C-alpha positions as CSV (number, residue, x, y, z in Angstrom):
1,M,95.1,136.9,115.3
2,A,94.9,134.1,113.1
3,F,92.6,131.3,113.7
4,I,94.1,128.2,115.0
5,L,93.1,124.6,113.2
6,D,92.8,121.2,114.6
7,P,94.3,118.9,112.7
8,N,92.4,116.4,113.5
9,L,89.3,117.7,112.0
10,E,90.1,117.4,108.6
11,Q,88.6,114.1,108.7
12,F,85.6,115.2,109.5
13,S,85.8,118.0,106.8
14,T,85.2,117.7,102.9
15,P,88.2,119.1,100.6
16,R,86.5,122.4,100.0
17,Q,86.0,122.8,103.8
18,W,89.3,121.8,104.5
19,E,90.6,124.6,102.1
20,V,88.4,127.4,103.6
21,L,89.2,126.2,107.2
22,T,93.2,126.2,106.2
23,A,92.6,129.7,104.5
24,L,91.4,131.2,107.7
25,T,94.8,130.0,109.5
26,Q,96.8,132.4,107.0
27,Y,95.2,135.5,107.4
28,D,94.6,137.7,110.0
29,S,90.8,138.0,109.4
30,E,88.0,136.5,107.5
31,R,87.3,139.1,105.6
32,I,91.0,138.8,104.0
33,A,90.9,135.5,103.8
34,A,87.3,135.8,101.8
35,E,88.7,137.9,99.5
36,A,91.8,135.9,98.9
37,I,90.1,132.4,98.0
38,G,87.2,134.5,96.3
39,C,83.7,133.3,98.8
40,N,81.7,135.0,101.1
41,R,82.4,135.4,104.7
42,R,79.7,133.1,105.8
43,V,81.2,130.2,103.8
44,F,83.8,130.6,107.0
45,H,80.9,130.2,109.4
46,T,79.1,127.5,107.7
47,A,82.4,125.3,107.3
48,K,83.1,125.9,111.0
49,R,79.7,124.6,112.0
50,A,79.3,121.9,109.6
51,V,82.9,120.4,110.7
52,A,82.3,120.9,114.5
53,L,78.8,119.4,114.4
54,K,80.1,116.2,112.4
55,A,83.3,115.9,114.9
56,A,80.9,116.0,117.8
57,M,78.3,113.5,116.8
58,A,81.1,111.0,115.9
59,G,82.5,111.7,119.8
60,Y,85.4,114.5,119.0
61,A,85.3,117.5,120.8
62,P,88.3,118.9,122.7
63,E,87.0,121.6,124.3
64,Y,84.5,119.3,126.0
65,D,86.8,116.5,126.8
66,L,85.7,114.5,124.3
67,T,88.5,112.6,122.2
68,H,87.0,109.2,122.0
69,Q,85.3,108.7,118.4
70,S,81.9,106.8,117.9
71,P,81.8,103.8,115.5
72,P,80.8,104.3,112.2
73,G,76.8,104.7,112.2
74,Y,76.7,105.8,115.3
75,S,76.3,109.7,116.9
76,L,77.0,110.7,120.4
77,K,74.1,110.2,122.6
78,G,75.5,111.4,126.1
79,T,78.8,111.5,128.4
80,S,79.6,110.9,131.9
81,T,82.7,112.4,133.2
82,L,84.2,111.8,136.4
83,Y,86.5,114.7,137.6
84,G,89.1,114.5,140.4
85,P,89.6,117.2,143.0
86,D,92.3,119.1,140.7
87,G,89.8,119.3,137.6
88,E,91.5,116.6,136.1
89,M,89.7,114.0,134.5
90,K,89.6,110.6,135.9
91,A,87.3,108.4,133.7
92,Q,84.4,108.9,131.3
93,W,81.4,107.1,130.2
94,V,80.2,107.7,126.2
95,K,76.9,106.6,125.0
96,T,76.3,106.4,121.4
97,D,72.5,106.0,119.1
98,R,71.7,106.8,115.7
99,D,70.5,110.9,116.5
100,R,68.1,111.5,113.7
101,E,67.5,114.9,114.6
102,A,71.8,115.9,114.8
103,Q,72.0,114.2,111.9
104,E,69.5,115.9,109.7
105,Q,71.0,119.0,111.3
106,A,74.7,118.0,110.0
107,M,73.1,117.1,107.0
108,R,71.8,120.8,106.3
109,E,75.1,122.1,107.4
110,A,76.9,119.7,105.2
111,V,74.6,120.4,101.9
112,A,75.0,124.4,102.6
113,A,78.9,123.6,102.4
114,L,78.8,121.2,99.6
115,S,76.5,123.9,97.2
116,E,79.3,125.9,96.9
117,D,81.0,123.3,95.0
118,I,78.3,121.9,92.6
119,P,79.0,122.7,89.0
120,R,76.2,124.7,87.8
121,A,73.9,123.6,84.9
122,K,74.2,125.4,81.8
123,P,71.0,127.0,80.7
124,I,69.3,125.2,78.2
125,K,67.4,126.6,75.2
126,A,64.3,128.1,76.0
127,P,60.8,126.5,73.4
128,K,60.2,129.1,70.8
129,A,56.4,129.4,71.9
130,T,54.5,128.8,74.9
131,I,50.7,129.7,76.1
132,D,51.0,132.5,79.1
133,D,47.8,131.4,80.7
134,L,48.8,127.3,81.2
135,C,51.0,125.7,83.6
136,N,51.5,121.7,83.6
137,L,52.0,120.0,87.1
138,M,53.9,116.8,86.4
139,V,53.0,115.1,89.7
140,L,55.7,112.4,91.0
141,T,55.1,110.6,94.1
142,D,56.2,107.2,95.9
143,Y,58.5,106.5,93.7
144,H,60.6,104.5,96.0
145,L,64.2,104.2,94.1
146,G,66.2,101.6,95.8
147,M,63.1,99.3,96.3
148,L,63.4,95.5,95.2
149,A,60.6,93.6,94.5
150,W,60.3,89.9,93.0
151,H,57.9,89.3,90.4
152,R,57.1,85.6,91.9
153,E,56.1,87.3,95.0
154,T,54.7,90.4,94.3
155,G,53.6,90.4,90.5
156,E,56.0,92.9,89.2
157,N,60.2,93.1,89.3
158,W,61.3,96.3,90.5
159,N,64.9,97.6,90.8
160,I,67.1,100.7,90.4
161,D,67.8,100.2,86.5
162,I,64.0,99.6,85.9
163,A,63.2,102.4,88.2
164,E,65.6,105.2,86.4
165,E,64.2,104.0,83.0
166,L,61.1,104.0,83.4
167,L,60.8,107.5,85.2
168,V,62.6,109.1,81.5
169,K,60.2,107.8,79.7
170,C,57.1,108.0,81.2
171,F,58.0,111.7,81.6
172,A,59.2,111.9,78.0
173,H,56.0,110.4,77.1
174,M,54.0,112.8,79.6
175,L,55.9,116.1,78.2
176,A,55.2,115.1,74.6
177,V,51.4,115.3,74.8
178,A,51.1,118.0,77.3
179,P,50.2,121.8,75.9
180,D,52.9,124.0,75.1
181,A,52.5,125.8,78.6
182,K,54.4,128.5,79.9
183,T,55.0,127.3,83.3
184,G,56.0,123.8,84.0
185,I,56.1,122.5,87.9
186,V,58.3,119.2,88.2
187,C,56.1,118.2,91.7
188,Q,58.2,115.3,93.5
189,L,55.8,114.6,96.0
190,G,57.9,112.6,98.3
191,D,59.4,109.0,99.2
192,F,61.2,109.3,95.9
193,L,64.0,107.5,98.0
194,H,62.5,103.9,99.7
195,F,65.1,104.4,102.5
196,D,67.3,107.6,103.8
197,G,70.3,106.3,104.5
198,I,73.1,103.5,104.6
199,L,70.9,101.1,106.7
200,S,67.8,99.9,104.3
201,V,65.3,100.7,107.2
202,T,62.5,103.5,107.4
203,P,63.5,106.5,109.4
204,T,61.3,106.6,112.2
205,S,60.5,102.7,113.0
206,N,63.2,101.3,111.7
207,H,61.8,98.5,110.0
208,V,63.8,96.9,107.4
209,L,63.1,97.0,103.7
210,D,63.8,95.6,100.6
211,A,66.7,97.0,99.2
212,D,68.6,97.0,95.8
213,S,72.1,98.5,95.2
214,R,74.1,100.5,97.7
215,F,73.3,103.9,99.3
216,A,75.8,105.9,97.2
217,K,74.6,104.2,93.7
218,I,70.7,105.2,95.0
219,V,71.8,108.8,95.0
220,A,74.0,108.8,91.9
221,V,70.7,107.4,90.2
222,A,68.4,110.0,91.9
223,I,70.1,112.6,91.1
224,R,70.9,111.4,87.2
225,A,67.3,111.0,86.8
226,L,65.6,113.7,88.2
227,R,68.1,116.3,86.0
228,Q,67.0,114.5,83.4
229,V,63.2,115.0,84.1
230,I,63.9,118.7,84.5
231,D,66.2,119.2,81.7
232,M,63.1,118.0,79.7
233,A,60.7,120.3,81.2
234,L,63.0,123.2,80.6
235,A,63.0,122.1,77.0
236,K,59.0,122.1,77.0
237,H,58.4,125.3,79.3
238,E,59.8,128.9,79.5
239,H,59.8,128.9,83.7
240,V,60.1,125.5,85.4
241,H,59.3,125.0,89.4
242,V,60.8,122.5,91.0
243,I,59.0,120.9,94.8
244,M,61.3,118.1,96.0
245,A,58.9,117.0,99.1
246,E,59.8,115.7,102.1
247,G,58.4,111.9,102.6
248,N,58.4,109.7,105.3
249,H,60.5,107.2,103.9
250,D,63.2,110.0,102.7
251,M,62.8,113.1,105.2
252,A,66.4,113.7,105.2
253,S,67.3,112.9,101.9
254,S,64.5,115.5,100.6
255,I,66.7,118.0,102.3
256,W,70.1,117.6,100.2
257,L,67.6,117.2,97.1
258,R,65.9,120.5,97.6
259,Q,69.6,122.2,98.2
260,M,71.6,120.5,95.5
261,F,69.0,121.2,92.7
262,A,68.6,125.0,93.9
263,A,72.7,125.2,93.8
264,L,72.6,123.3,90.4
265,Y,70.1,125.5,88.4
266,E,71.3,128.4,90.7
267,K,72.4,130.2,87.1
268,D,69.5,129.2,85.0
269,P,67.1,132.2,85.7
270,R,64.2,129.7,84.1
271,V,64.5,127.4,86.8
272,T,63.4,128.1,90.7
273,V,63.5,125.5,93.4
274,E,61.2,125.5,96.4
275,T,63.6,125.6,99.6
276,T,61.3,125.5,102.4
277,P,62.1,123.0,105.4
278,L,58.7,122.9,106.0
279,P,56.8,120.0,104.3
280,Y,53.9,122.1,103.2
281,Y,54.2,124.2,99.6
282,A,51.9,126.3,97.8
283,Y,52.4,127.8,94.2
284,Q,50.1,130.5,92.7
285,H,49.1,130.7,88.9
286,G,47.5,133.5,88.7
287,E,43.7,133.1,90.2
288,T,44.4,129.6,90.3
289,A,46.2,128.0,93.5
290,L,48.3,124.8,93.8
291,F,49.0,123.1,97.3
292,F,51.3,120.2,98.2
293,H,52.0,117.5,101.3
294,H,53.1,114.0,101.1
295,G,50.5,112.7,103.4
296,H,52.4,111.5,106.1
297,L,51.7,114.3,108.8
298,K,48.6,115.6,108.0
299,K,45.6,113.6,107.1
300,F,43.7,113.7,103.9
301,A,40.9,114.9,105.7
302,G,42.7,118.0,107.5
303,L,44.3,119.4,104.3
304,T,41.9,122.0,103.5
305,S,42.0,123.7,106.9
306,L,45.8,123.2,107.0
307,F,46.3,125.0,103.4
308,A,44.1,127.7,104.3
309,A,45.5,128.8,107.7
310,Q,49.1,128.0,106.7
311,F,49.2,129.9,103.3
312,P,46.3,132.9,104.2
313,K,47.4,135.2,101.2
314,V,47.9,132.5,98.7
315,W,44.5,131.4,99.5
316,G,42.6,134.8,99.8
317,N,44.0,135.6,96.7
318,T,42.7,133.1,94.4
319,V,39.4,131.5,93.2
320,K,40.5,128.1,92.4
321,R,42.2,126.4,94.6
322,Y,43.9,122.2,94.1
323,G,45.7,120.5,96.7
324,H,47.8,117.2,95.7
325,C,49.3,114.5,98.4
326,G,50.7,111.1,97.6
327,H,51.7,108.7,100.7
328,L,49.1,105.6,100.2
329,H,49.8,104.8,96.7
330,H,46.1,105.3,95.3
331,T,44.1,107.6,94.2
332,H,41.1,109.6,96.0
333,V,39.7,112.8,95.3
334,K,37.5,115.2,97.2
335,E,35.8,118.3,96.7
336,D,36.2,120.3,100.0
337,D,35.3,124.1,101.2
338,G,36.7,126.0,98.4
339,I,39.4,123.3,96.8
340,I,39.3,119.9,94.9
341,L,42.1,117.6,97.2
342,T,43.6,114.8,95.0
343,Q,45.7,111.8,96.2
344,H,47.9,110.3,93.8
345,Q,48.6,106.6,92.5
346,T,52.3,106.0,92.1
347,L,54.3,104.6,89.1
348,A,56.5,102.2,91.2
349,A,55.5,98.5,91.7
350,K,54.5,97.2,94.7
351,D,57.3,95.8,97.6
352,A,56.6,92.4,99.7
353,Y,55.2,94.4,102.3
354,A,52.0,95.7,100.1
355,A,52.0,92.4,98.1
356,R,51.3,90.4,101.5
357,G,48.9,92.9,102.6
358,G,47.0,92.6,99.8
359,W,47.0,96.6,98.7
360,F,46.7,97.1,95.1
361,A,46.1,100.1,92.8
362,E,46.9,100.9,89.3
363,R,50.4,102.4,88.5
364,K,50.2,106.0,87.0
365,T,51.6,109.4,87.2
366,S,49.8,112.4,85.7
367,C,50.4,115.9,84.2
368,I,47.8,118.4,85.0
369,T,47.3,121.7,83.1
370,Y,46.1,124.3,84.8
371,H,44.2,128.1,83.8
372,K,45.1,131.4,85.2
373,E,41.7,132.1,85.9
374,H,39.8,128.9,85.0
375,G,42.0,126.1,87.1
376,Q,41.8,122.7,85.5
377,V,41.7,122.7,82.3
378,A,43.4,119.3,80.8
379,V,44.6,116.0,82.5
380,N,47.0,113.3,81.0
381,H,47.9,110.3,82.6
382,V,51.0,107.9,81.8
383,T,50.9,104.4,82.7
384,P,54.2,101.8,82.5
385,E,52.3,99.8,79.8
386,M,52.1,102.5,77.7
387,I,55.7,103.1,77.2
388,E,56.5,99.4,77.0
């Protein structure tokens, strides 16, 4: 029996999702439909779930007697329905709210579907010679793309154009002086975006932020700038591993960043992208272990035990261990039981909140070189002044 498609769902679908759902109405089975449009059968399940969830979040789910859509920017929080003796609906009260958990789940489903259509990047020519035992870790944290700062208030200007130009120039300089390591890790350690949606507020507390530009433009610049960084890393290293960590300013956006770049470089065997939704990450380079967390969920003092418990095999198979976090925008290094922990600075300028609070730190990003057996063997720092 052919799938019956509600035409009202088109407004909640991407063009690709609607094409997939329409195909289901034309064939007797998912298998035949998949063969006809050249896709995997799981695409149908993903599309149906993503569209239904998006519609339900907007207040449209006829099978549950929900036919009144929520206002833009809001999701369905709850309903109360009054039924008569004959089962007929007499009245209905609809409550709306910004439901973050549901929004994030919808985003996961939407990204999974959209990634089917992302044009894959063409492989970049590998470097002729690299040093097998070395790994360059390029750390970028708390970049706050989309933040606005005025020099008369904060001491420095910051906007989306300044941020994009500075990021590309700093990474180009950093890669130029780094050793020719076989492996490169592009570690975007969280809070790459200043805010996480249409409204320029913090995701959990809704504090109003100083914002530059529309969110759609910020997303476009984020993808363009990060792609340039990864492509430069590919020209330098034989293998590039990408980490797009969750931060407290971009909890939801980190989801689509991970999935989008995984899809973008899917056909390049020299690129791997960390896609775990867990906000703790690990990478093993021979007998050297590297661990990562933005720092918003687990405090610096508790990272040693967390990394050991979360990644026991990596911990047990290595003798040199290093942990990295950001979040507080200033540097702090601690040698703990079996690991050296580093809290990293940021390249970004201060916003008004930091300036008024009197919080100061040097602006910096770092490339740290690790040996498979000997651990950290070199470090290069880049500051904005170096590339002006």
